MARDRENMI-699372 format. One record per residue (C-alpha): x, y, z; residue number from 1. Coordinates in Angstrom, 1 decimal. Layout:
BEGIN
u, v, w, resi
X, Y, Z, NUM
...
//
This chain:
BEGIN
u, v, w, resi
0.0, 0.0, 0.0, 1
3.0, 2.3, 0.4, 2
3.4, 2.7, -3.3, 3
0.2, 4.7, -3.2, 4
2.1, 7.4, -1.4, 5
3.8, 8.5, -4.6, 6
0.7, 8.9, -6.7, 7
1.1, 12.5, -7.7, 8
4.7, 12.0, -8.9, 9
3.8, 9.4, -11.5, 10
0.4, 10.6, -12.6, 11
1.3, 12.9, -15.4, 12
4.1, 10.8, -17.0, 13
2.1, 7.6, -16.7, 14
-1.0, 9.0, -18.3, 15
1.1, 10.7, -21.1, 16
2.8, 7.3, -21.8, 17
-0.6, 5.8, -22.3, 18
-1.6, 8.7, -24.6, 19
-4.5, 9.5, -22.3, 20
-3.4, 13.2, -22.1, 21
-1.5, 15.5, -24.5, 22
1.8, 17.2, -23.6, 23
0.0, 20.6, -23.8, 24
-2.7, 19.4, -21.3, 25
0.0, 17.9, -19.0, 26
1.9, 21.2, -18.9, 27
-1.2, 23.3, -18.3, 28
-2.5, 20.9, -15.7, 29
0.9, 21.0, -13.9, 30
0.7, 24.8, -13.7, 31
-2.9, 24.7, -12.4, 32
-2.1, 22.1, -9.9, 33
0.6, 24.2, -8.3, 34
-1.5, 27.4, -8.4, 35
-4.6, 25.6, -7.0, 36
-2.8, 23.5, -4.4, 37
-4.4, 20.5, -6.1, 38
-3.2, 17.3, -7.8, 39
-2.8, 16.6, -11.5, 40
-5.6, 14.1, -11.7, 41
-8.2, 16.4, -10.1, 42
-7.2, 19.1, -12.5, 43
-7.4, 16.9, -15.6, 44
-10.7, 15.3, -14.5, 45
-12.4, 18.6, -13.7, 46
-11.2, 20.1, -17.0, 47
-12.6, 17.0, -18.8, 48
-9.2, 16.3, -20.4, 49
-9.3, 12.6, -19.6, 50
-12.1, 10.1, -19.5, 51
-12.9, 9.1, -15.9, 52
-13.1, 5.4, -17.0, 53
-9.6, 5.6, -18.5, 54
-8.2, 7.3, -15.5, 55
-9.5, 4.9, -12.8, 56
-8.6, 1.9, -14.9, 57
-5.0, 3.2, -15.2, 58
-4.9, 4.0, -11.5, 59
-5.9, 0.5, -10.5, 60
-3.5, -1.1, -13.0, 61
-0.5, 1.1, -12.0, 62
-0.8, 0.1, -8.3, 63
-2.1, -3.4, -8.8, 64
-5.2, -2.8, -6.6, 65
-8.7, -4.0, -7.3, 66
-11.0, -1.8, -9.4, 67
-14.5, -2.0, -8.0, 68
-17.7, -1.5, -10.0, 69
-20.1, -0.3, -7.3, 70
-23.1, -0.8, -9.6, 71
-22.4, -4.5, -9.8, 72
-20.9, -5.0, -6.4, 73
-22.6, -2.4, -4.1, 74
-21.5, -1.2, -0.7, 75
-22.3, -3.2, 2.4, 76
-24.7, -0.7, 4.1, 77
-24.0, -2.1, 7.5, 78
-20.4, -0.7, 7.3, 79
-21.5, 2.9, 6.7, 80
-22.4, 5.4, 9.5, 81
-24.8, 8.2, 8.9, 82
-22.6, 10.5, 11.0, 83
-19.7, 10.0, 8.7, 84
-21.4, 10.9, 5.4, 85
-19.8, 14.3, 5.2, 86
-16.4, 12.7, 5.7, 87
-17.2, 10.0, 3.0, 88
-18.1, 12.7, 0.5, 89
-15.1, 14.9, 1.5, 90
-12.5, 12.1, 1.4, 91
-14.3, 10.2, -1.4, 92
-13.6, 7.0, 0.4, 93
-16.1, 4.5, 1.9, 94
-15.9, 1.0, 3.4, 95
-16.9, -1.6, 0.9, 96
-16.3, -5.1, 2.4, 97
-15.1, -6.5, 5.6, 98
-13.7, -10.0, 5.4, 99
-11.5, -11.9, 7.9, 100
-11.0, -8.7, 9.9, 101
-9.7, -6.7, 6.9, 102
-11.8, -3.8, 5.7, 103
-11.6, -2.9, 2.0, 104
-11.9, 0.9, 1.4, 105
-12.8, 2.0, -2.0, 106
-11.7, 5.5, -3.1, 107
-11.3, 7.6, -6.1, 108
-8.5, 9.6, -4.5, 109
-5.7, 7.3, -3.2, 110
-2.7, 8.9, -1.5, 111
-1.1, 9.6, 1.8, 112
-4.0, 11.6, 3.3, 113
-6.4, 8.8, 2.4, 114
-4.2, 6.2, 4.0, 115
-4.0, 8.2, 7.2, 116
-7.7, 8.7, 7.2, 117
-8.4, 5.0, 6.5, 118
-6.1, 3.8, 9.3, 119
-7.4, 6.3, 11.8, 120
-11.0, 5.4, 11.0, 121
-10.8, 1.6, 10.4, 122
-7.5, 0.5, 11.9, 123
-4.3, -0.9, 10.4, 124
-6.0, -3.8, 8.7, 125
-7.3, -2.1, 5.6, 126
-7.0, -2.7, 1.9, 127
-7.5, -0.1, -0.8, 128
-9.7, -0.5, -3.9, 129
-10.4, 2.0, -6.7, 130
-13.9, 3.2, -7.7, 131
-14.9, 6.3, -9.7, 132
-15.9, 9.4, -7.9, 133
-19.3, 9.3, -9.4, 134
-20.0, 5.8, -8.3, 135
-18.9, 6.5, -4.8, 136
-21.2, 9.5, -4.6, 137
-24.1, 7.6, -6.0, 138
-23.5, 4.6, -3.8, 139
-23.6, 6.7, -0.6, 140
-26.7, 8.5, -1.8, 141
-28.4, 5.1, -2.4, 142
-27.6, 3.8, 1.1, 143
-28.9, 6.9, 2.9, 144
-31.6, 8.0, 0.5, 145
-34.6, 7.1, 2.6, 146
-33.1, 8.5, 5.9, 147
-32.0, 11.7, 4.2, 148
-35.3, 12.2, 2.4, 149
-37.2, 12.1, 5.8, 150
-34.7, 14.6, 7.2, 151
-35.1, 16.9, 4.2, 152
-38.8, 17.1, 4.8, 153
-39.2, 16.9, 8.6, 154
-35.9, 17.9, 10.2, 155
-36.9, 21.5, 11.0, 156
-40.4, 20.6, 11.9, 157
-39.2, 17.9, 14.4, 158
-36.4, 19.8, 16.0, 159
-37.8, 23.4, 15.9, 160
-41.5, 23.1, 15.2, 161
-42.3, 26.7, 16.1, 162
-40.1, 27.8, 13.2, 163
-41.7, 25.4, 10.6, 164
-44.6, 26.4, 8.3, 165
-45.8, 22.8, 8.3, 166
-48.5, 24.1, 10.7, 167
-50.1, 26.9, 8.7, 168
-52.2, 28.4, 11.5, 169
-51.6, 27.7, 15.1, 170
-54.6, 27.3, 17.5, 171
-53.6, 30.7, 19.1, 172
-53.5, 32.4, 15.7, 173
-56.9, 30.9, 14.8, 174
-58.4, 32.1, 18.1, 175
-56.9, 35.6, 17.7, 176
-58.1, 35.8, 14.1, 177
-61.6, 34.6, 15.0, 178
-61.7, 37.2, 17.9, 179
-60.7, 40.1, 15.6, 180
-63.3, 39.1, 13.0, 181
-65.9, 38.8, 15.7, 182
-65.0, 42.2, 17.2, 183
-65.2, 43.7, 13.7, 184
-68.6, 42.1, 13.0, 185
-69.9, 43.3, 16.4, 186
-68.6, 46.8, 15.7, 187
-70.4, 46.9, 12.3, 188
-73.6, 45.8, 14.0, 189
-73.5, 48.3, 16.9, 190
-71.6, 51.3, 15.4, 191
-70.9, 50.8, 11.7, 192
-69.5, 54.2, 10.8, 193
-67.0, 54.5, 13.7, 194
-65.9, 50.9, 13.1, 195
-65.3, 51.6, 9.4, 196
-63.5, 54.8, 10.3, 197
-61.3, 53.0, 12.7, 198
-60.5, 50.3, 10.1, 199
-59.7, 53.0, 7.5, 200
-57.5, 54.8, 10.0, 201
-55.5, 51.6, 10.7, 202
-55.0, 50.9, 7.0, 203
-54.1, 54.5, 6.3, 204
-51.5, 54.6, 9.1, 205
-50.1, 51.3, 7.8, 206
-49.7, 52.7, 4.3, 207
-48.1, 55.8, 5.8, 208
-45.7, 53.7, 7.9, 209
-44.8, 51.5, 4.9, 210
-44.2, 54.5, 2.7, 211
-42.0, 56.3, 5.3, 212
-40.0, 53.2, 6.2, 213
-39.2, 52.4, 2.6, 214
-38.3, 56.0, 2.0, 215
-35.8, 55.7, 4.8, 216
-34.5, 52.4, 3.4, 217
-33.9, 54.0, 0.0, 218
-32.2, 57.0, 1.5, 219
-29.9, 54.7, 3.6, 220
-29.2, 52.4, 0.7, 221
-28.4, 55.2, -1.7, 222
-25.6, 56.4, 0.6, 223
-23.7, 53.2, -0.1, 224
-20.1, 54.0, -0.8, 225
-18.5, 52.7, -4.0, 226
-15.0, 52.9, -2.4, 227
-15.7, 49.6, -0.6, 228
-16.3, 47.9, -4.0, 229
-12.8, 49.1, -5.2, 230
-11.3, 47.7, -2.1, 231
-13.1, 44.4, -2.6, 232
-11.6, 44.1, -6.1, 233
-8.1, 44.7, -4.7, 234
-8.7, 42.1, -1.9, 235
-9.9, 39.5, -4.5, 236
-6.7, 40.1, -6.5, 237
-4.6, 39.2, -3.4, 238
-6.3, 35.8, -2.9, 239
-4.2, 32.7, -3.5, 240
-6.0, 29.8, -5.2, 241
-4.4, 27.2, -2.9, 242
-5.8, 28.9, 0.2, 243
-9.4, 29.0, -1.1, 244
-12.0, 26.7, 0.6, 245
-14.0, 24.0, -1.1, 246
-17.2, 25.6, -2.3, 247
-20.5, 23.7, -2.8, 248
-22.8, 25.0, -5.5, 249
-26.4, 23.7, -5.4, 250
-28.5, 24.1, -8.5, 251
-32.1, 22.8, -8.0, 252
-33.9, 22.2, -11.3, 253
-37.3, 20.8, -12.3, 254
-38.5, 20.4, -15.9, 255
-35.8, 22.7, -17.3, 256
-33.7, 20.7, -19.8, 257
-33.5, 23.6, -22.3, 258
-31.4, 25.9, -20.0, 259
-29.0, 23.2, -18.8, 260
-26.2, 24.3, -21.3, 261
-26.5, 27.9, -20.2, 262
-26.2, 26.9, -16.6, 263
-23.2, 24.6, -17.2, 264
-21.4, 27.2, -19.2, 265
-22.0, 29.9, -16.5, 266
-20.6, 27.7, -13.8, 267
-17.5, 26.8, -15.9, 268
-16.8, 30.5, -16.2, 269
-16.6, 31.0, -12.4, 270
-13.1, 32.3, -11.5, 271
-12.5, 29.6, -8.9, 272
-10.2, 26.6, -8.9, 273
-12.4, 23.8, -10.4, 274
-10.8, 21.2, -8.1, 275
-12.2, 23.1, -5.2, 276
-15.8, 23.3, -6.6, 277
-18.4, 20.8, -5.5, 278
-21.3, 21.5, -8.0, 279
-24.5, 19.5, -7.5, 280
-27.2, 19.6, -10.1, 281
-30.3, 18.7, -8.0, 282
-33.0, 16.9, -10.0, 283
-36.3, 15.2, -9.1, 284
-36.2, 11.4, -9.8, 285
-39.3, 11.6, -12.0, 286
-38.0, 14.5, -14.1, 287
-36.6, 12.2, -16.8, 288
-36.4, 14.9, -19.5, 289
-34.0, 17.0, -17.4, 290
-32.1, 13.9, -16.2, 291
-31.5, 12.7, -19.8, 292
-30.5, 16.2, -20.9, 293
-28.0, 16.4, -18.0, 294
-26.6, 13.0, -18.8, 295
-26.3, 13.8, -22.5, 296
-24.2, 16.9, -21.8, 297
-21.2, 14.8, -20.6, 298
-20.6, 17.1, -17.7, 299
-17.1, 17.3, -16.2, 300
-16.0, 15.7, -13.0, 301
-16.9, 18.9, -11.0, 302
-20.6, 18.3, -11.7, 303
-22.5, 15.8, -9.7, 304
-26.2, 14.9, -10.4, 305
-28.3, 14.4, -7.2, 306
-31.6, 12.6, -7.7, 307
-34.2, 13.6, -5.1, 308
-36.6, 10.7, -4.4, 309
-40.3, 11.6, -4.6, 310
-42.0, 13.0, -1.5, 311
-44.4, 15.7, -0.6, 312
-44.1, 18.6, -0.5, 313
-42.3, 18.8, -3.9, 314
-40.5, 22.0, -3.3, 315
-37.2, 23.6, -4.0, 316
-36.2, 23.8, -0.3, 317
-36.9, 20.1, 0.1, 318
-34.6, 19.3, -2.8, 319
-31.9, 21.5, -1.4, 320
-32.2, 20.0, 2.0, 321
-31.7, 16.5, 0.5, 322
-28.7, 17.5, -1.5, 323
-27.1, 19.3, 1.4, 324
-26.5, 16.0, 3.1, 325
-23.9, 15.1, 0.5, 326
-22.2, 18.5, 0.3, 327
-18.4, 18.7, 0.8, 328
-17.8, 22.5, 0.9, 329
-17.0, 24.9, 3.7, 330
-19.4, 27.4, 2.0, 331
-22.5, 26.8, -0.1, 332
-24.4, 28.8, -2.6, 333
-27.7, 28.4, -4.3, 334
-28.1, 29.2, -8.0, 335
-31.2, 28.8, -10.2, 336
-31.1, 27.0, -13.5, 337
-31.0, 30.2, -15.6, 338
-28.5, 32.1, -13.4, 339
-25.3, 33.7, -14.8, 340
-23.2, 34.9, -11.8, 341
-20.4, 37.3, -12.3, 342
-17.2, 35.1, -12.5, 343
-15.5, 36.5, -9.4, 344
-18.5, 36.2, -7.2, 345
-17.3, 33.3, -5.1, 346
-14.0, 35.0, -4.4, 347
-15.8, 38.2, -3.3, 348
-17.9, 36.2, -0.9, 349
-14.8, 34.5, 0.6, 350
-13.3, 37.9, 1.2, 351
-16.5, 39.1, 2.7, 352
-16.7, 36.2, 5.1, 353
-13.0, 36.6, 6.1, 354
-13.6, 40.3, 6.9, 355
-16.9, 39.7, 8.8, 356
-17.5, 38.8, 12.4, 357
-18.1, 35.1, 13.2, 358
-21.8, 35.6, 13.5, 359
-22.2, 36.5, 9.8, 360
-23.7, 33.3, 8.4, 361
-24.9, 34.4, 5.0, 362
-23.8, 36.7, 2.2, 363
-26.5, 37.8, -0.3, 364
-25.5, 38.9, -3.8, 365
-27.5, 41.2, -6.0, 366
-29.9, 39.9, -8.6, 367
-30.9, 41.4, -11.9, 368
-31.8, 40.4, -15.5, 369
-29.9, 39.9, -18.7, 370
-33.0, 40.2, -21.0, 371
-34.2, 43.5, -19.4, 372
-35.0, 45.2, -22.8, 373
-37.1, 42.4, -24.2, 374
-40.6, 43.7, -23.5, 375
-42.6, 46.0, -21.1, 376
-42.7, 43.3, -18.3, 377
-39.0, 42.6, -18.4, 378
-38.3, 46.3, -18.1, 379
-40.6, 46.8, -15.1, 380
-39.3, 43.6, -13.5, 381
-35.8, 45.0, -13.9, 382
-36.8, 48.3, -12.3, 383
-38.4, 46.4, -9.4, 384
-35.2, 44.3, -8.8, 385
-32.9, 47.3, -9.2, 386
-34.9, 49.1, -6.5, 387
-35.0, 46.0, -4.3, 388
-31.4, 44.8, -4.5, 389
-29.5, 48.0, -5.2, 390
-31.3, 50.3, -2.8, 391
-33.7, 48.7, -0.4, 392
-31.5, 45.7, 0.8, 393
-28.4, 47.9, 1.3, 394
-30.8, 50.1, 3.4, 395
-31.8, 47.1, 5.5, 396
-28.1, 46.2, 6.0, 397
-27.2, 49.7, 7.0, 398
-30.0, 49.9, 9.5, 399
-29.3, 46.4, 10.8, 400
-32.8, 45.2, 10.0, 401
-33.4, 41.5, 9.1, 402
-32.8, 40.9, 5.4, 403
-35.2, 38.5, 3.6, 404
-32.9, 36.6, 1.3, 405
-33.5, 36.3, -2.4, 406
-34.1, 32.9, -3.9, 407
-30.7, 32.6, -5.4, 408
-27.1, 33.7, -4.9, 409
-27.2, 33.5, -1.2, 410
-23.9, 32.1, 0.2, 411
-23.9, 30.3, 3.6, 412
-21.4, 29.0, 6.1, 413
-22.0, 25.3, 5.9, 414
-21.8, 24.7, 9.6, 415
-24.4, 27.3, 10.4, 416
-26.8, 26.1, 7.7, 417
-26.7, 22.6, 9.1, 418
-27.1, 23.9, 12.7, 419
-30.3, 25.7, 11.7, 420
-31.7, 22.6, 9.9, 421
-31.4, 24.5, 6.6, 422
-34.5, 25.5, 4.6, 423
-38.1, 25.0, 5.6, 424
-39.6, 22.6, 2.9, 425
-43.1, 23.8, 3.7, 426
-42.4, 27.5, 3.1, 427
-42.6, 28.4, -0.6, 428
-40.5, 31.5, -0.1, 429
-37.9, 29.6, 1.9, 430
-35.2, 32.1, 1.3, 431
-37.0, 35.1, 3.0, 432
-37.9, 32.8, 5.9, 433
-34.3, 31.6, 6.4, 434
-33.1, 35.2, 6.4, 435
-35.4, 36.1, 9.3, 436
-34.7, 32.8, 11.1, 437
-30.9, 33.5, 10.9, 438
-31.4, 36.9, 12.6, 439
-33.6, 35.4, 15.3, 440
-30.9, 32.8, 16.0, 441
-28.3, 35.6, 16.5, 442
-26.7, 35.5, 13.0, 443
-26.3, 38.3, 10.5, 444
-26.6, 38.6, 6.7, 445
-24.2, 40.8, 4.7, 446
-24.5, 42.0, 1.1, 447
-21.7, 42.0, -1.5, 448
-21.4, 44.0, -4.7, 449
-21.6, 41.1, -7.1, 450
-24.5, 40.5, -9.4, 451
-26.1, 37.3, -10.7, 452
-28.1, 37.8, -13.9, 453
-31.3, 35.8, -14.5, 454
-33.9, 35.5, -17.1, 455
-36.8, 38.0, -16.4, 456
-40.3, 36.7, -17.0, 457
-41.6, 37.6, -20.4, 458
-45.1, 36.4, -19.8, 459
-47.6, 38.2, -17.5, 460
-49.3, 34.9, -16.6, 461
-46.0, 33.2, -15.8, 462
-45.0, 36.3, -13.8, 463
-48.2, 36.1, -11.7, 464
-47.6, 32.4, -11.0, 465
-44.1, 33.3, -9.7, 466
-45.1, 36.4, -7.7, 467
-48.2, 34.6, -6.2, 468
-45.8, 32.0, -4.8, 469
-43.5, 34.6, -3.4, 470
-46.3, 36.5, -1.7, 471
-47.8, 33.3, -0.3, 472
-44.4, 32.5, 1.1, 473
-44.3, 36.0, 2.7, 474
-47.7, 35.2, 4.3, 475
-46.3, 31.9, 5.6, 476
-43.2, 33.7, 6.9, 477
-45.4, 36.3, 8.7, 478
-47.4, 33.6, 10.3, 479
-44.4, 31.6, 11.5, 480
-42.4, 34.5, 12.9, 481
-45.3, 36.2, 14.7, 482
-46.2, 33.1, 16.7, 483
-44.0, 34.4, 19.5, 484
-44.2, 38.2, 19.3, 485
-42.2, 38.8, 22.5, 486
-39.4, 36.5, 21.4, 487
-39.4, 38.2, 18.0, 488
-38.9, 41.7, 19.5, 489
-36.2, 40.4, 21.9, 490
-34.3, 38.7, 19.1, 491
-34.5, 41.3, 16.4, 492
-35.2, 44.5, 18.3, 493
-37.9, 47.2, 17.8, 494
-36.4, 48.5, 14.6, 495
-36.0, 45.0, 13.3, 496
-39.7, 44.3, 14.1, 497
-40.8, 47.5, 12.3, 498
-38.7, 46.4, 9.3, 499
-40.1, 42.9, 9.4, 500
-43.7, 44.3, 9.5, 501
-43.3, 46.9, 6.8, 502
-40.9, 45.0, 4.5, 503
-42.5, 41.5, 4.6, 504
-46.0, 42.6, 5.7, 505
-46.0, 45.7, 3.6, 506
-45.2, 43.9, 0.4, 507
-47.9, 41.4, 1.2, 508
-50.7, 43.6, 2.5, 509
-50.3, 46.5, 0.1, 510
-51.0, 44.0, -2.7, 511
-54.2, 42.8, -1.0, 512
-55.4, 46.3, 0.1, 513
-54.6, 48.3, -3.1, 514
-57.6, 47.1, -5.1, 515
-60.0, 48.2, -2.3, 516
-58.7, 51.8, -2.3, 517
-58.4, 51.9, -6.0, 518
-62.1, 50.9, -6.3, 519
-63.2, 53.6, -3.9, 520
-61.2, 56.2, -5.7, 521
-62.4, 55.2, -9.2, 522
-66.0, 55.1, -8.0, 523
-65.8, 58.5, -6.4, 524
-63.9, 59.9, -9.5, 525
-66.6, 58.6, -11.9, 526
-69.7, 59.4, -9.9, 527
-68.6, 62.0, -7.4, 528
-70.7, 60.1, -4.9, 529
-70.8, 61.2, -1.3, 530
-71.3, 57.7, 0.0, 531
-67.8, 57.5, 1.3, 532
-67.6, 61.0, 2.9, 533
-68.5, 59.7, 6.4, 534
-65.6, 57.3, 6.3, 535
-63.1, 60.1, 5.6, 536
-63.2, 62.8, 8.3, 537
-60.8, 65.7, 7.5, 538
-57.6, 64.4, 9.1, 539
-58.1, 61.0, 7.6, 540
-58.9, 62.5, 4.2, 541
-55.7, 64.5, 4.3, 542
-53.6, 61.5, 5.2, 543
-55.2, 59.4, 2.5, 544
-54.6, 62.1, -0.1, 545
-51.0, 62.4, 1.1, 546
-50.5, 58.6, 0.7, 547
-52.1, 58.7, -2.7, 548
-50.0, 61.5, -4.1, 549
-46.8, 61.5, -2.1, 550
-46.5, 57.7, -1.6, 551
-47.2, 56.7, -5.1, 552
-45.3, 59.6, -6.5, 553
-42.3, 58.7, -4.4, 554
-42.3, 55.1, -5.6, 555
-42.5, 56.2, -9.2, 556
-39.7, 58.6, -8.6, 557
-37.4, 56.1, -7.0, 558
-38.1, 53.6, -9.7, 559
-36.8, 56.3, -12.1, 560
-33.7, 56.5, -10.0, 561
-33.2, 52.7, -9.5, 562
-31.5, 52.0, -12.9, 563
-29.1, 55.0, -12.6, 564
-26.6, 53.0, -10.5, 565
-26.2, 50.6, -13.4, 566
-26.5, 53.3, -16.1, 567
-29.5, 51.6, -17.6, 568
-31.1, 54.9, -18.5, 569
-33.3, 53.6, -21.3, 570
-35.5, 52.0, -18.6, 571
-36.3, 55.3, -16.9, 572
-39.3, 56.3, -19.0, 573
-41.1, 53.0, -18.3, 574
-41.3, 53.8, -14.5, 575
-44.4, 56.0, -15.2, 576
-46.2, 52.8, -16.4, 577
-45.8, 51.1, -13.0, 578
-49.5, 51.2, -12.2, 579
-50.3, 48.1, -14.3, 580
-47.3, 46.4, -12.7, 581
-49.0, 47.1, -9.3, 582
-52.3, 45.7, -10.6, 583
-50.5, 42.5, -11.6, 584
-49.0, 42.4, -8.1, 585
-52.4, 42.7, -6.5, 586
-53.7, 39.8, -8.7, 587
-50.8, 37.7, -7.5, 588
-51.4, 38.7, -3.9, 589
-55.0, 37.6, -3.9, 590
-54.1, 34.4, -5.7, 591
-51.4, 33.7, -3.1, 592
-53.8, 34.4, -0.3, 593
-56.3, 31.9, -1.8, 594
-53.7, 29.3, -2.2, 595
-52.5, 29.8, 1.4, 596
-55.9, 28.5, 2.5, 597
-56.5, 25.9, -0.2, 598
-53.0, 24.4, -0.9, 599
-50.4, 26.2, 1.2, 600
-47.4, 24.0, 0.2, 601
-48.1, 23.9, -3.5, 602
-45.0, 25.1, -5.5, 603
-46.3, 27.1, -8.4, 604
-43.8, 26.3, -11.1, 605
-42.2, 29.2, -13.0, 606
-41.4, 28.3, -16.6, 607
-37.9, 29.4, -17.7, 608
-36.4, 29.5, -21.2, 609
-39.3, 31.5, -22.6, 610
-37.1, 34.5, -23.5, 611
-36.1, 35.0, -27.1, 612
-32.5, 35.3, -25.7, 613
-32.6, 31.7, -24.5, 614
-31.8, 30.1, -27.9, 615
-28.9, 32.4, -28.5, 616
-27.6, 31.7, -25.0, 617
-27.9, 28.0, -25.5, 618
-26.0, 28.2, -28.8, 619
-23.3, 30.3, -27.2, 620
-22.9, 27.8, -24.3, 621
-22.7, 24.8, -26.6, 622
-20.1, 26.6, -28.8, 623
-18.1, 27.4, -25.7, 624
-18.2, 23.8, -24.6, 625
-17.1, 22.5, -28.0, 626
-14.3, 25.0, -28.2, 627
-13.1, 24.0, -24.7, 628
//
């Protein structure tokens, strides 16, 4: 077994002698191996310069050890320990057989570190066998599939049930809701006008508070200093590849075969040592079209396909929870199928974590759209996201208010993510929920000036499906985190509570309430009826007019300002058409509210690949892969 210790010294020459790699590839791999602090084999496999089957066959022949086909001769499940799964995946070594007191360890990465690990774990009586990385990963998944599927669905609900949306309404919430409705009904019966005035006053003050809070956020976010971005670029330039941590990239997909080439190409362009990337394409077992498309691509060794067994709820967070069990990285990021992150994003995040206190558990990157000029909806969606990620979220960070995470490009410390039981599979806006839960548990979220570009919805019906799910998830998040109001205030503070109410609640309630006030205003405007006069005494009338003119005017004005930071000035004129965008949002809000009652855990699928840019992006990605 000692001859395995010299593995890296023979790899290049041996593979070149067998004509498995070219001299040019060998020279480039040698340079990358030194720069990345990796070995030649990892570099060549992750670059797709050698067929895995050829490499593992050569490895077994060279050292006269058994090559194991784990599909024909599977692992003995009794030898594996659930607590060791992270080590199995990190070391790429698992016990295969135990006969006459000798344990055979199969590995795809033999060497001195593996031998030390094997002896420390299984004693001196061990043998080494060779199996491919992919077979080892799939074998471990198969052994623990049922156990990890249960954990993916129920881990949070079983260990921290008060934080789980599995219970939609608690008994206390139902009693409080029933009491409020009863009080309102009683008020209407005994004193209808004062009751309606009181309700109008509450809603008007809510609108005023929401308007003022978001104005403060935009003011605070607009004061962001660009000097820090220049300093970040300098810090990234000083990073050494060999010092970078292993980074897990999760990409959950469902019925999205068309965008797979775009995704693969975007991840290949990440400026990060490929031997330190742990990329997992997370697919549902029943999604055969996407599985076939992923298999046909012939993805490099850095890509691993995780097949999630069927179980309800069939949601993105459940799939991510399942894949998390097999992650090898110190950090983890979520990308959606159509995402195109800026190449240096992972390095910027590593720098941010290094510079942040230990309680910073997540770094959120900016999101925006690459097809922003395609039609009216993509332009308004881009204005919305520019306002949200470039101004409002920086305002939340500056004021130390809990940040509801976006659905993609959030980067986590792996240990904290596992400690918090990861995502809630019953919450359909699991990212926003996790951002609030992190804060309640004493952790913080930071923002970094790096953008991930996505495909903006080009269809209004598709947009409504997407936005209704987001708003339904905001409703779930409100219900979950207001179950213990005193604990909420103590954990996030008064300012944090106001931010939570106006940022999460305001987004949700304004969509529900807007049609009511629009209907009153339009009816009055068309008929000049005095039927509503008793409900608007002078002070309340002035507040309502202020909200109508100043509030709506401000949001139109800041939407004009939102694209200035990115110099997308052609979008500015479209901000005056935002009213129809708000109408769509109200339709989505009412749809989300209905689904909260009728099917709270249903994941409304957003169709991707509808943009006219998709075909061009796919062609570009395929051409890039062929050239590579």
